[in-house]
VOMAR-352928 format. One line per 4 residues: for each residue x, y, z of N, C-alpha, C. Coordinates in steps of 0.2 Angstrom, whole numbers, plus 5000, padded with zeros to 4 digits. Atoms other than C-alpha are relative to their C-alpha. Example, Ala and Ser with C-alpha at 12.3 -4.5 7.8 and 13.67 -1.06 7.14 Angstrom:
2
5004 4994 5000 5062 4978 5039 5004 5006 5000  4996 4994 4999 5068 4995 5036 4996 5005 5003
This chain:
497
4998 4998 5006 4538 5686 4687 5008 4998 4999  4993 5001 5001 4557 5686 4690 5002 4991 5001  4999 5007 5000 4556 5667 4694 4998 4997 4994  5002 5003 5006 4547 5663 4679 5005 5000 4994
4994 4998 5004 4560 5672 4669 5006 4996 5000  4994 5005 4998 4574 5663 4678 4999 4993 4998  5002 5006 5002 4566 5647 4675 5000 4998 4993  5000 5000 5009 4564 5650 4655 5007 5001 4999
4992 5000 5002 4583 5655 4654 5004 4993 5002  4997 5006 4999 4588 5640 4663 4997 4994 4996  5002 5005 5004 4577 5629 4653 5002 5001 4993  4998 4999 5007 4583 5637 4637 5008 4997 5000
4993 5003 5000 4601 5633 4642 5001 4993 5001  5000 5006 4999 4596 5616 4647 4999 4996 4992  5001 5002 5007 4592 5614 4628 5006 4997 4997  4993 5001 5002 4611 5614 4624 5002 4994 5004
4997 5005 4996 4616 5603 4638 4995 4992 4998  5004 5006 5002 4602 5590 4632 5003 4998 4993  4999 5002 5008 4607 5591 4613 5007 4997 5000  4994 5004 5000 4625 5586 4619 5001 4994 5003
5000 5006 4996 4621 5573 4631 4996 4994 4996  5005 5005 5003 4608 5564 4619 4994 4999 5004  5006 5001 4996 4594 5565 4633 4995 5005 4997  5006 4997 5002 4577 5570 4628 4999 5007 5005
5001 4994 4996 4573 5588 4634 4995 4999 5005  5006 5000 4994 4558 5583 4645 5002 4998 5006  4997 5002 4994 4569 5575 4657 5003 5006 5003  4995 4994 4998 4579 5592 4660 4994 5004 5003
5006 4995 4999 4562 5601 4661 4997 4997 5006  5003 5003 4994 4555 5589 4673 5003 5000 5006  4995 4999 4995 4570 5590 4683 5000 5006 5003  5000 4994 4997 4569 5608 4685 4993 5001 5004
5006 4999 4996 4550 5607 4690 5001 4995 5007  4998 5004 4993 4555 5593 4704 5004 5005 5004  4996 4996 4996 4569 5604 4710 4997 5006 5003  5004 4994 4998 4557 5619 4712 4995 4997 5005
5006 5001 4997 4543 5608 4720 5002 4999 5008  5001 5000 4993 4540 5604 4739 5006 4995 5003  4996 5004 4998 4554 5591 4740 5007 5003 4998  4995 4997 5003 4567 5603 4731 5002 5005 5003
4997 4994 4997 4577 5618 4734 4995 5006 5000  5004 4995 5001 4562 5629 4729 4994 5000 5005  5004 5001 4995 4550 5622 4741 4993 5003 4999  5007 4997 5002 4534 5626 4731 4995 4995 5000
5005 5003 4999 4519 5618 4736 4994 5000 4995  5005 5000 5005 4508 5613 4721 4997 4994 4998  5004 5005 5002 4494 5601 4718 4994 5000 4998  5006 4999 5004 4481 5608 4707 5001 4996 4994
5000 5005 5006 4478 5594 4696 4996 5002 4994  5004 4998 5005 4464 5602 4687 5004 5006 4995  4995 4994 5004 4476 5618 4682 5004 4996 4995  4995 5004 5004 4489 5605 4677 4996 4997 4994
5003 5003 5006 4476 5596 4665 4998 5005 4995  5002 4995 5005 4470 5612 4657 5006 5002 4997  4994 4998 5003 4487 5619 4654 5003 4995 4996  4998 5005 5004 4493 5603 4648 4997 4999 4994
5004 5001 5006 4479 5601 4636 5003 5006 4994  4999 4994 5003 4483 5619 4630 5007 4999 4996  4994 5001 5002 4501 5615 4628 5001 4994 4995  4999 5005 5005 4498 5599 4618 4996 5003 4993
5002 4997 5007 4488 5609 4605 5005 5004 4997  4994 4997 5004 4503 5620 4602 5005 4995 4997  4995 5004 5003 4514 5606 4601 4997 4995 4994  5004 5004 5006 4502 5596 4589 5001 5005 4994
5000 4995 5006 4500 5612 4579 5007 5001 4996  4994 5000 5003 4519 5613 4577 5002 4994 4996  4998 5006 5003 4521 5596 4573 4997 4999 4993  5004 5000 5007 4508 5597 4559 5003 5005 4995
4997 4995 5004 4516 5613 4552 5006 4997 4997  4995 5003 5003 4532 5604 4550 5000 4993 4996  5002 5006 5003 4525 5588 4543 4999 5001 4992  5000 5000 5007 4529 5586 4524 4994 4994 4997
5005 5004 5002 4514 5578 4515 5003 4994 4995  4997 5005 5005 4524 5569 4502 5004 4995 5003  4996 5004 4996 4534 5561 4515 4996 4995 5004  5005 5005 4996 4519 5555 4526 4995 4997 4997
5005 5005 5004 4507 5550 4513 5000 4993 4999  5000 5007 5000 4514 5534 4510 5000 4996 5006  5001 5004 4994 4515 5530 4528 4993 5001 5004  5007 4999 4997 4497 5535 4532 4996 4993 5002
5003 5005 4999 4490 5517 4531 5003 4996 5007  4996 5003 4994 4504 5510 4543 5000 5004 5006  5000 4996 4994 4503 5525 4555 4993 4999 5003  5006 5001 4997 4484 5523 4556 4999 4993 5005
5001 5007 4998 4485 5504 4559 5003 5000 5008  4996 5000 4995 4498 5508 4573 4996 5004 5006  5004 4996 4994 4487 5522 4582 4994 4997 5001  5007 5004 4997 4472 5510 4582 5001 4993 5001
4999 5008 4997 4476 5491 4582 5006 5000 5005  4994 5000 4996 4493 5495 4590 4998 5003 5007  5002 4999 4994 4485 5504 4604 4996 4996 5003  5005 5005 4995 4472 5492 4608 5004 4994 5002
4996 5006 4998 4485 5478 4608 5004 5002 5006  4996 4997 4995 4497 5489 4619 4995 5000 5007  5004 4999 4993 4482 5493 4632 4999 4993 5002  5002 5006 4998 4477 5475 4633 5006 4996 5004
4995 5004 4997 4494 5467 4636 5003 5004 5006  4997 4997 4994 4500 5481 4648 4994 5000 5005  5005 5001 4994 4483 5481 4658 5001 4993 5003  5000 5008 4998 4484 5461 4659 5007 5000 5005
4993 5001 4995 4503 5463 4667 4999 5005 5006  5001 4996 4993 4497 5477 4679 4996 4997 5004  5006 5003 4996 4482 5467 4685 5004 4994 5002  4997 5006 4997 4492 5450 4686 5007 5000 5004
4993 4999 4998 4510 5456 4691 5000 5005 5006  5000 4995 4996 4505 5472 4701 4996 4999 5005  5005 5000 4996 4489 5468 4708 4995 5004 5000  5005 4995 5000 4479 5482 4702 4993 4997 4998
5007 5004 5002 4460 5479 4700 5000 5002 4991  5001 5001 5007 4454 5478 4681 5001 5008 4998  5001 4994 5001 4449 5496 4681 5006 5004 5000  4994 4998 4999 4465 5503 4687 5005 4999 4996
4996 5003 5005 4474 5492 4676 5000 5002 4993  5002 4997 5007 4465 5498 4660 5002 5007 4999  4998 4993 5000 4469 5516 4665 5007 5000 4999  4993 5000 5000 4487 5513 4667 5002 4998 4992
4999 5002 5006 4487 5503 4651 4999 5005 4994  5002 4995 5006 4478 5516 4640 5005 5006 5001  4996 4994 4999 4488 5531 4648 5007 5000 4997  4993 5001 5002 4505 5523 4643 5001 4998 4993
5001 5002 5007 4499 5518 4626 5001 5006 4994  5000 4995 5003 4502 5535 4619 5007 5002 4998  4993 4998 5002 4518 5539 4611 5000 5008 5000  5000 4993 5000 4525 5557 4611 5006 5003 4995
4997 4999 5006 4531 5566 4596 5006 5005 5002  4994 4996 4998 4542 5579 4606 5005 4996 5003  4995 5004 4998 4551 5565 4614 5004 4996 4995  4997 5004 5006 4554 5554 4599 5003 5004 4995
4996 4995 5007 4559 5568 4586 5006 5004 5003  4994 4996 4997 4570 5577 4599 5007 4996 4999  4994 5005 5001 4582 5562 4596 5000 4997 4993  5000 5004 5006 4577 5554 4579 5002 5007 4995
4998 4994 5006 4580 5572 4570 5008 5000 5000  4993 5000 5000 4599 5570 4575 5003 4994 4994  4998 5005 5004 4601 5555 4562 4995 5000 4994  5004 5001 5006 4595 5553 4544 4997 4994 5000
5004 5006 5000 4582 5539 4543 4996 5000 4994  5005 5000 5005 4572 5532 4529 4993 5004 5001  5006 4996 4999 4557 5543 4526 4994 4996 5002  5006 5004 4998 4545 5528 4528 5000 5000 5008
5000 5000 4993 4551 5527 4546 4998 5006 5003  5002 4994 4997 4550 5544 4550 4992 5002 4999  5008 4999 5002 4533 5546 4542 4996 4997 5004  5004 5004 4996 4526 5532 4551 5000 5002 5008
5000 4998 4993 4532 5537 4568 4997 5007 5001  5002 4994 4998 4528 5555 4566 4991 5001 4999  5007 5001 5001 4510 5551 4559 4996 4997 5006  5003 5005 4995 4507 5538 4573 5000 5005 5007
5000 4997 4994 4512 5551 4587 4994 5005 4999  5006 4994 5001 4500 5564 4579 4992 4996 5001  5006 5004 5001 4486 5551 4577 4997 4996 5007  5003 5004 4995 4486 5540 4593 4998 5004 5007
5002 4996 4994 4483 5554 4606 4992 5000 5001  5008 4999 5001 4465 5555 4600 4997 4993 5003  5003 5005 4997 4460 5537 4603 5002 4998 5008  4997 5002 4992 4471 5535 4620 4995 5005 5004
5004 4995 4996 4461 5552 4627 4993 4996 5000  5006 5003 4999 4445 5543 4623 4999 4995 5005  5001 5005 4996 4449 5527 4631 5001 5001 5008  4998 4998 4994 4456 5535 4646 4994 5003 5004
5006 4997 4998 4440 5546 4649 4995 4995 5001  5004 5006 5000 4430 5530 4646 5001 4996 5006  4998 5005 4995 4439 5520 4659 4999 5004 5006  5001 4996 4994 4437 5535 4672 4993 5001 5001
5006 4999 4998 4419 5536 4671 4997 4996 5004  5003 5005 4994 4408 5530 4685 4996 4994 4997  5002 5005 5002 4402 5513 4684 5003 4996 4995  4995 5006 5005 4408 5497 4673 5000 5004 4994
5000 4999 5007 4413 5500 4655 4997 4994 4997  5004 5006 5003 4400 5490 4646 5000 5002 4992  5002 4999 5008 4395 5486 4627 5007 5003 4997  4993 4997 5002 4414 5487 4621 4999 5001 4992
5000 4998 5007 4407 5488 4603 4998 5007 5000  5003 4993 5000 4398 5505 4608 5007 5004 5000  4994 4996 4999 4415 5511 4614 5004 4999 4993  4996 5000 5006 4424 5506 4598 4996 5005 4995
5002 4996 5004 4411 5515 4589 4999 5007 5001  5000 4994 4998 4411 5530 4599 5007 5003 4998  4994 4999 5002 4430 5530 4595 5000 5002 4994  4999 4998 5007 4428 5529 4577 4996 5006 4998
5003 4995 5002 4415 5542 4576 5003 5006 5002  4996 4994 4998 4425 5555 4586 5006 5002 4995  4995 4999 5005 4440 5552 4575 4997 5003 4993  5002 4998 5006 4430 5554 4560 4997 5006 4999
5002 4993 4999 4422 5570 4566 5006 5005 5000  4993 4995 4999 4440 5577 4571 5003 5001 4994  4996 5000 5006 4447 5572 4555 4996 5005 4994  5004 4996 5004 4433 5580 4545 5001 5007 5001
5000 4993 4998 4434 5596 4554 5007 5003 4999  4993 4996 5001 4453 5598 4554 5001 5001 4993  4998 4999 5008 4454 5595 4535 4996 5006 4998  5004 4995 5002 4440 5607 4532 5003 5008 5002
4997 4994 4998 4447 5620 4544 5006 5003 4997  4994 4998 5003 4464 5619 4537 5000 5002 4993  5000 4999 5006 4459 5619 4519 4997 5009 4999  5004 4993 5000 4447 5635 4522 5005 5006 5003
4995 4995 4998 4461 5643 4532 5006 5002 4995  4995 5000 5006 4474 5640 4519 4998 5004 4994  5003 4997 5005 4463 5647 4506 4999 5007 5001  4999 4993 4999 4460 5663 4515 5006 5003 5002
4994 4997 4999 4477 5666 4519 5004 5001 4994  4997 4998 5006 4483 5664 4501 4997 5006 4995  5004 4996 5004 4470 5675 4494 4999 5007 5004  5001 4994 4996 4470 5690 4508 5007 5001 5002
4992 4998 4997 4487 5699 4511 4998 5004 5006  5000 4997 4994 4489 5704 4528 5004 5006 5001  4996 4993 5000 4495 5722 4533 5008 4999 5002  4993 5002 4998 4511 5714 4541 5002 4994 5000
4998 5007 5000 4521 5699 4538 5000 4996 5007  5000 5004 4993 4521 5695 4558 4992 4998 5002  5007 5003 4998 4502 5693 4557 4999 4992 4997  5002 5007 5003 4503 5677 4546 5002 4995 5006
4998 5004 4995 4512 5667 4560 4994 4999 5005  5006 4999 4995 4498 5672 4573 4994 4997 4997  5006 5003 5003 4484 5668 4560 5001 4993 4999  5000 5008 4999 4490 5651 4558 4998 4997 5006
5001 5002 4993 4491 5647 4575 4992 5000 5003  5006 4999 4999 4474 5655 4577 4996 4994 4998  5004 5005 5004 4467 5643 4564 5001 4993 5003  5000 5007 4996 4474 5628 4573 4997 5000 5005
5004 5000 4993 4466 5633 4590 4993 5000 4997  5006 5001 5003 4450 5635 4580 4998 4993 4998  5001 5007 5002 4452 5618 4573 4998 4995 5006  5000 5004 4994 4454 5610 4590 4993 5002 5003
5007 4998 4997 4439 5621 4597 4994 4997 4997  5005 5002 5004 4428 5616 4583 4998 4993 5001  5000 5007 5000 4432 5598 4584 4997 4997 5007  5003 5001 4993 4429 5598 4603 4993 5000 5001
5008 4997 4999 4412 5607 4602 4996 4995 4996  5005 5002 5004 4406 5596 4589 5001 4991 5002  4999 5007 4997 4411 5580 4601 5004 4995 4996  4995 5004 5003 4425 5575 4590 5006 5000 5003
4993 5001 4997 4443 5572 4593 5005 5007 4998  4997 4994 5002 4450 5590 4595 5007 5000 4999  4993 5001 5001 4468 5584 4595 5002 4998 4993  4998 5002 5007 4467 5575 4578 4997 5006 4995
5001 4995 5004 4458 5590 4571 5006 5006 5000  4994 4995 4998 4472 5602 4577 5005 4997 4995  4995 5003 5004 4485 5590 4569 4999 5000 4993  5001 5000 5007 4477 5588 4552 4999 5007 4997
5000 4994 5003 4473 5606 4551 5006 5003 4999  4993 4998 5002 4490 5611 4554 5005 4997 4995  4997 5003 5005 4496 5599 4542 4998 5003 4993  5003 4997 5006 4485 5606 4529 5003 5007 4999
4998 4993 4999 4491 5624 4533 5008 4999 4997  4994 5001 5001 4509 5618 4533 5002 4998 4992  4998 5001 5007 4508 5611 4515 4996 5004 4996  5004 4995 5004 4498 5625 4508 5005 5004 4996
4995 4994 5003 4513 5635 4503 4997 5008 5002  5003 4994 4997 4507 5650 4513 5005 5005 4999  4994 4994 5000 4516 5667 4512 5004 4999 5007  4996 5000 4995 4530 5668 4524 5000 4993 5005
5000 5006 4997 4530 5650 4528 5006 4998 5004  4994 5001 4996 4548 5648 4534 4999 5004 5008  5001 4995 4995 4544 5662 4546 4994 4997 5006  5006 5003 4996 4527 5654 4552 5003 4994 5003
4998 5007 4997 4536 5637 4555 5005 5002 5006  4996 4998 4994 4549 5646 4566 4997 5003 5005  5004 4998 4995 4536 5655 4576 4997 4994 5004  5002 5005 4997 4528 5639 4579 5004 4995 5003
4995 5004 4996 4543 5630 4584 5002 5003 5006  4998 4997 4993 4547 5643 4597 4994 4999 5005  5006 5001 4995 4529 5642 4604 5000 4993 5002  5000 5007 4997 4531 5623 4605 5006 4999 5005
4995 5001 4995 4547 5624 4615 4998 5004 5006  5003 4996 4993 4539 5637 4627 4995 4996 5003  5005 5005 4997 4524 5625 4629 5003 4994 5003  4996 5006 4997 4535 5610 4632 5003 5002 5007
4997 4998 4993 4545 5620 4645 4995 5000 5005  5005 4999 4995 4530 5626 4654 4996 4994 5003  5004 5006 4998 4521 5609 4653 5004 4995 5005  4996 5006 4997 4535 5598 4659 5003 5003 5008
4998 4997 4994 4541 5611 4673 4993 5000 5004  5005 5001 4996 4523 5611 4679 4998 4992 5003  5001 5006 4996 4521 5593 4680 5005 4998 5004  4994 5001 4994 4538 5592 4689 4998 5002 5007
5003 4997 4992 4530 5603 4703 4994 4996 5002  5006 5005 4997 4515 5591 4704 5003 4994 5003  4998 5006 4996 4526 5577 4709 5003 5001 5007  4997 5000 4993 4530 5573 4727 5005 4994 5000
4995 5006 5000 4546 5562 4726 5000 4995 5006  4999 5004 4994 4546 5556 4744 4994 4995 5000  5006 5004 5000 4529 5548 4741 5000 4994 4994  4999 5004 5006 4536 5538 4726 5004 4994 5002
4995 5007 4999 4547 5524 4735 4996 4994 4999  5003 5007 5000 4533 5510 4735 4997 4999 4993  5003 5001 5007 4528 5514 4716 5006 5000 4995  4994 5000 5004 4546 5513 4709 5000 4992 4997
5000 5006 5003 4546 5494 4707 4993 4998 4995  5005 5001 5005 4528 5493 4699 5001 5003 4994  4999 4997 5006 4533 5506 4687 5005 4997 4996  4995 5003 5004 4548 5497 4682 4998 4993 4997
5004 5007 5003 4538 5480 4679 4996 5002 4995  5005 4998 5006 4525 5489 4669 5004 5002 4994  4997 4997 5004 4537 5499 4660 5004 4995 4995  4997 5006 5004 4547 5482 4655 4996 4997 4996
5004 5005 5003 4532 5473 4650 4998 5005 4993  5001 4996 5006 4527 5489 4639 5006 5001 4995  4994 4999 5005 4544 5491 4631 5003 4993 4996  4997 5006 5002 4549 5473 4629 4995 4996 4996
5005 5005 5002 4532 5465 4625 4994 5004 4997  5006 4996 5002 4517 5477 4623 5002 5003 4993  4998 4996 5006 4526 5489 4610 5002 4996 4994  4998 5004 5005 4535 5476 4600 4994 4996 4996
5006 5003 5003 4519 5466 4598 4995 5004 4996  5005 4997 5004 4508 5479 4593 5003 5003 4994  4998 4997 5007 4520 5486 4580 5000 4994 4995  5000 5006 5006 4522 5467 4572 4992 4999 4998
5006 5002 5002 4503 5464 4573 4998 5006 4995  5003 4994 5004 4499 5482 4566 5003 5000 4993  4998 4999 5007 4511 5481 4551 5001 4993 4997  5000 5007 5005 4508 5464 4546 4998 5000 4993
5001 5000 5007 4500 5469 4530 5004 5004 4996  4997 4995 5003 4512 5482 4525 5008 4997 4999  4992 5003 5003 4529 5470 4523 5005 5006 5001  4995 4994 4999 4539 5483 4532 5007 4995 5003
4994 5003 4997 4558 5476 4535 4999 4999 5007  5000 5001 4993 4561 5468 4552 5004 5006 5003  4995 4994 4997 4575 5482 4554 4996 5006 5002  5004 4995 4998 4562 5495 4553 4996 4999 5005
5005 5002 4994 4550 5487 4564 5003 4999 5007  4995 5000 4994 4564 5485 4577 5000 5007 5002  4999 4993 4998 4567 5504 4577 4994 5002 5003  5006 4997 4997 4549 5508 4578 4997 4998 5006
5001 5003 4993 4547 5496 4593 5004 5004 5005  4995 4997 4995 4561 5504 4602 4998 5008 5000  5001 4993 4999 4556 5522 4597 4993 5002 5003  5006 4999 4997 4539 5521 4606 5002 5005 5006
4999 4995 4993 4544 5536 4619 4994 5002 5003  5005 4998 4997 4532 5540 4631 5003 5007 5004  4998 4993 4999 4534 5559 4635 4994 5003 5005  5005 4996 4996 4521 5572 4642 4994 4998 5000
5007 5002 5001 4506 5565 4635 4998 4995 5005  5002 5006 4996 4506 5549 4646 4998 5005 5008  5001 4997 4994 4509 5561 4662 4993 5004 5001  5006 4996 5000 4496 5573 4657 4993 4996 5001
5006 5003 5001 4483 5560 4654 4999 4997 5007  5001 5003 4993 4487 5552 4671 4997 5005 5005  5004 4996 4995 4479 5568 4679 4993 4999 4999  5007 5002 5002 4462 5562 4672 4998 4997 5006
5003 5004 4994 4459 5549 4685 5001 5003 5006  5001 4996 4993 4464 5561 4699 4995 5005 5000  5006 4995 5001 4451 5574 4693 4994 4997 5001  5007 5005 4999 4438 5560 4692 5000 4998 5006
5001 5004 4993 4442 5554 4709 5000 4992 5000  4999 5006 5001 4447 5537 4704 5003 4997 5006  4996 5003 4994 4453 5526 4719 5008 4998 4998  4993 5002 5001 4472 5524 4719 5004 5005 4994
4997 4996 5007 4474 5539 4705 5006 5003 5002  4994 4997 4998 4488 5546 4715 5006 4995 4999  4995 5006 5002 4498 5529 4714 5000 4999 4992  4998 5001 5007 4494 5528 4695 5004 5006 4997
4996 4995 5002 4501 5545 4693 5008 4999 5000  4993 5001 4998 4517 5541 4702 5003 4994 4995  4996 5006 5004 4519 5524 4692 5002 5003 4993  4999 4999 5008 4517 5532 4675 5005 5006 5000
4994 4994 5000 4529 5548 4681 5007 4996 5000  4994 5004 5001 4542 5535 4685 5002 4996 4994  4999 5004 5007 4540 5525 4670 5002 5003 4995  4999 4996 5005 4540 5539 4658 5008 5002 5001
4994 4998 4999 4556 5545 4666 5006 4996 4999  4994 5005 5001 4566 5529 4668 5001 4997 4993  5000 5002 5006 4562 5523 4651 5001 5004 4995  4997 4996 5005 4565 5538 4642 5007 5001 5000
4994 4999 4998 4581 5539 4651 5004 4995 4995  4996 5005 5002 4586 5522 4644 4999 4999 4992  5000 5002 5008 4578 5522 4625 5002 5007 4997  4998 4994 5003 4581 5541 4621 5007 5000 4997
4993 5000 5002 4601 5540 4621 5002 4995 4996  4998 5006 5003 4601 5523 4614 4996 4999 4992  5003 5000 5007 4590 5527 4598 5004 5000 4994  4996 5001 5005 4603 5533 4587 5006 4995 4999
4995 5007 4999 4615 5519 4592 4997 4994 4996  5002 5005 5003 4602 5507 4587 4999 5001 4992  5001 4999 5007 4598 5515 4571 5006 4998 4995  4994 5002 5003 4616 5514 4566 5002 4993 4999
4999 5007 5000 4617 5496 4571 4996 4996 4995  5004 5003 5005 4602 5492 4560 5001 5002 4993  4998 4997 5006 4610 5502 4546 4994 5002 4996  5006 4997 5003 4594 5513 4543 5001 5007 5000
4999 4993 5003 4603 5529 4541 5002 5000 4994  4999 4999 5006 4603 5535 4524 5002 5006 4997  4997 4994 5004 4612 5547 4513 4996 5003 4997  5005 4996 5002 4602 5561 4509 5001 5002 4991
4999 4999 5007 4598 5564 4491 5000 5008 4999  5001 4993 5001 4596 5582 4483 4995 5004 5005  5003 4995 4995 4592 5595 4496 4993 5004 4997  5006 4996 5002 4574 5603 4494 5002 5007 5000
5000 4992 4999 4575 5622 4491 4997 5003 5005  5004 4995 4995 4569 5634 4504 4998 5006 4996  5004 4994 5002 4556 5645 4497 4996 5004 5004  5005 4995 4997 4547 5660 4505 4997 5005 4996
5003 4996 5004 4535 5669 4497 4995 5006 5004  5002 4994 4997 4529 5686 4501 4994 5002 4994  5005 4998 5005 4512 5692 4492 5002 5008 4998  4999 4993 5003 4513 5709 4482 4992 5001 4998
5007 4999 5003 4494 5713 4482 4998 5004 4995  5001 4995 5005 4493 5729 4473 5003 4998 4994  4996 5002 5006 4504 5722 4460 4997 4993 4997  5002 5008 5001 4495 5705 4459 5004 4996 4997
4994 5005 5001 4512 5696 4460 5002 4998 5006  4997 5003 4994 4522 5687 4472 5008 5000 4999  4992 4999 4999 4541 5689 4478 5002 4993 5003  4997 5006 4999 4549 5672 4479 5007 5001 5003
4993 5001 4997 4565 5670 4491 5002 4993 4999  4998 5007 5001 4574 5655 4485 5008 4999 5003  4993 5000 4997 4589 5649 4495 5003 4992 4997  4997 5006 5004 4600 5636 4486 5004 4996 5004
4997 5004 4995 4606 5623 4499 5007 4997 4997  4993 5002 5002 4624 5615 4497 4998 4993 4995  5001 5007 5004 4616 5597 4490 4996 5002 4994  5005 4999 5005 4604 5605 4478 5003 5000 4993
4997 5002 5007 4607 5600 4459 4998 5008 4995  5001 4993 5004 4603 5619 4454 5007 5003 5000  4994 4997 5001 4621 5622 4457 5003 4998 4993  4998 5001 5007 4629 5624 4440 4996 5002 4994
5004 4998 5006 4614 5629 4431 4999 5007 4999  5002 4993 5001 4611 5645 4422 4994 5002 5000  5007 4998 4998 4597 5656 4425 4995 4999 4993  5004 5002 5005 4591 5653 4407 4997 4993 4999
5001 5007 4999 4591 5635 4410 4995 4999 5005  5006 5002 4996 4578 5636 4424 4994 5000 4996  5007 5002 5004 4565 5638 4410 4994 5003 5004  5006 4998 4996 4553 5648 4422 4994 5002 4995
5005 4999 5004 4536 5649 4415 4999 5009 4998  5000 4993 5001 4531 5666 4407 4996 5004 5004  5003 4996 4995 4527 5679 4420 5004 4999 5006  4994 5001 4994 4542 5674 4431 5006 5001 4999
4993 4998 5002 4560 5681 4431 5002 4999 5007  4996 4999 4995 4574 5679 4442 5003 5008 4999  4998 4993 5001 4578 5698 4446 5005 5001 5004  4994 4998 4996 4591 5698 4459 5004 4993 5003
4996 5005 4997 4605 5686 4466 5004 5002 5006  4996 4998 4994 4613 5688 4483 5005 4994 5001  4995 5005 4999 4630 5679 4483 5006 5003 5004  4995 4997 4995 4643 5681 4497 4999 5007 5002
5003 4993 4998 4633 5696 4504 5001 5005 4995  5000 4995 5004 4634 5705 4488 4994 4998 4994  5005 5001 5003 4619 5707 4477 5001 5003 4992  4998 4999 5007 4619 5708 4457 4993 4998 4997
5006 5002 5004 4605 5708 4444 5003 4994 4995  4996 5005 5005 4609 5692 4434 4998 5000 4993  5001 5000 5006 4611 5689 4416 4997 4993 4998  5004 5006 5002 4602 5674 4406 5006 4995 5001
4994 5005 4999 4620 5667 4407 5003 4998 5006  4997 5001 4993 4623 5668 4425 4999 4993 5003  5000 5007 4997 4628 5652 4433 4999 5000 5008  5003 5001 4993 4619 5648 4449 5005 4996 5004
4996 5004 4996 4629 5642 4464 4998 4998 5007  5003 5002 4994 4626 5633 4480 5001 5005 5006  5000 4994 4996 4622 5646 4494 4998 5007 4998  5002 4993 5003 4616 5659 4482 4991 5000 5002
5006 4998 4998 4599 5668 4487 4997 5003 4994  5003 4996 5005 4587 5672 4473 4994 5003 5001  5006 4996 4999 4574 5684 4472 4995 4999 4992  5004 5002 5006 4560 5678 4459 4993 5004 5001
5007 4996 5000 4546 5690 4454 4995 4996 4996  5005 5002 5003 4530 5681 4448 4993 5003 5000  5007 4998 5000 4513 5686 4442 4996 4994 5004  5005 5005 4995 4498 5678 4453 4999 4993 4996
5002 5007 5003 4493 5665 4440 5005 4995 4999  4995 5005 5002 4510 5657 4437 5004 4999 5007  4995 5001 4994 4516 5658 4456 5002 4993 5001  4999 5006 4998 4513 5640 4459 5005 4996 4995
4996 5004 5006 4520 5634 4442 5008 5002 5001  4992 4998 5000 4536 5644 4445 5003 4997 5006  4997 5004 4994 4539 5636 4462 5001 4993 4999  4999 5007 5003 4536 5619 4454 5005 4999 4997
4994 5001 5006 4549 5622 4441 5005 5001 5004  4995 4999 4996 4561 5629 4454 5002 4993 5004  4998 5006 4996 4560 5614 4465 5001 4993 4995  4998 5005 5004 4560 5602 4450 5007 5000 4999
4993 4999 5003 4577 5609 4444 5004 4999 5006  4996 5001 4994 4583 5609 4463 5002 4993 5001  4999 5007 4999 4579 5590 4463 5004 4997 4994  4998 5004 5006 4583 5585 4445 5006 5003 4996
4995 4996 5004 4596 5599 4438 4998 5003 4994  5002 4998 5006 4595 5606 4421 4996 4998 4996  5004 5006 5005 4587 5591 4412 4993 4999 5004  5007 5002 4997 4572 5590 4425 4995 5002 4995
5006 5000 5005 4556 5587 4415 5001 5002 4993  4998 4999 5007 4565 5588 4399 4996 4996 4996  5003 5006 5005 4557 5572 4391 4993 5000 5002  5007 5001 4999 4539 5577 4397 4998 5006 5002
5003 4993 4999 4527 5591 4400 5000 5001 5007  5000 4999 4992 4529 5600 4417 4993 5003 5002  5006 4998 4998 4515 5607 4428 4997 5007 4997  5002 4994 5002 4514 5624 4421 4997 5000 4994
5004 4999 5007 4507 5619 4405 5005 5000 4994  4995 4999 5006 4523 5620 4395 5002 4993 4997  4997 5005 5003 4528 5606 4384 5007 5000 4999  4992 4998 5002 4547 5605 4385 5003 4997 4995
4998 5002 5006 4548 5595 4371 4999 5003 4993  5002 4997 5005 4540 5606 4360 5001 5008 5001  4997 4992 4998 4545 5623 4369 4993 5004 4998  5005 4996 5001 4527 5629 4367 4995 4999 5005
5006 5001 4995 4512 5633 4378 4993 4997 4998
């Protein structure tokens, strides 16, 4: 227990080092695991691949849930077609090119070559966005990369399991049909569970605010379990269910996202440390060169080719395609998937694991710190527009109302707007303003300022309309929606309901 606590403290401290150096945190956590292993100072002998795979899958569920909860639908919606093409067509191209290189250049037989090609064709959201979130990027780029990382785990898992089954893989059209069916089942279950879960949480007031984050994560886990039991893609189900929950304006949503983010960090730390323990560095000498060759083909040929072919119909500028090609970081997912052939007893499975491990470490070390530099060189950093408001809702069940806590960020156009100019729907009112650590009851002529926190009380029927109006003013200022009707049913030109 003491050792686990010390590891967790060291890993948390490593986050600070990683953020300053620009290195993805996975390298730090993997390093901790290797240092604790049999070739390190800890001298811990660990070789339980089945346990590693189970824990890795559980950690991936948490990480995908956190990613889905933090994904904004309005940003990802325009990117869905391109991301879906990358997750399907792009994966197929990447697998084919990488497997061919592994067979011809390394001498692996076709089964082993296709296993490696499939294993390394999945990008890792945790690795990518730990770097990309440091720089402002066009929403189309971040939307495509985020959706791709959430979608491509599912087809890759199916391919790896298929290549690891006994006997030759026959009838490729049946395999493609199986992938399509599992993805469809997983998507349907994920959307259904997310919608039903959000509907329940919005209409049932839990006795304590701390129960909402737990309930949301429990619903995400149910989505994964239901998808897997229905022989669908559990990973896609949990991602889509979490996305539905994250965009449903649930009570205490900021606290829920914070809770999920904390669980995501714990899952990453535990998963990477465990993977590091599974590695035996002194056995990797003969696998370094093959890993470098396969990684070079993957990074410089397979990934760019998959991006170009997948995005042909979408007319995406070459600068954005270049960044997407370089942003295909491989993290925990490929290493976890590399345990599948070990559990299945595939010949040379240990060598496959070693090659994948070295590839992930080396090329993440190269790509991670250079992503911000490349984005600046391609002039893809964009100046942010008006910042969205941070709105947290707490249900008042007995009063049939809601209490909205609204934070006005520095870039919000609500700065300088009078309370009366908010023009909230009937049944909603600003009851308190907190400014410079002092609170007061506002007048209709009170001018709002950046940094203010507002407490808005609404009746249940106009809760959504009030929030839409607040966000509209935050984006467009006092004249937002002046020339047209707003969503609450009020015609602003006439001033009547």
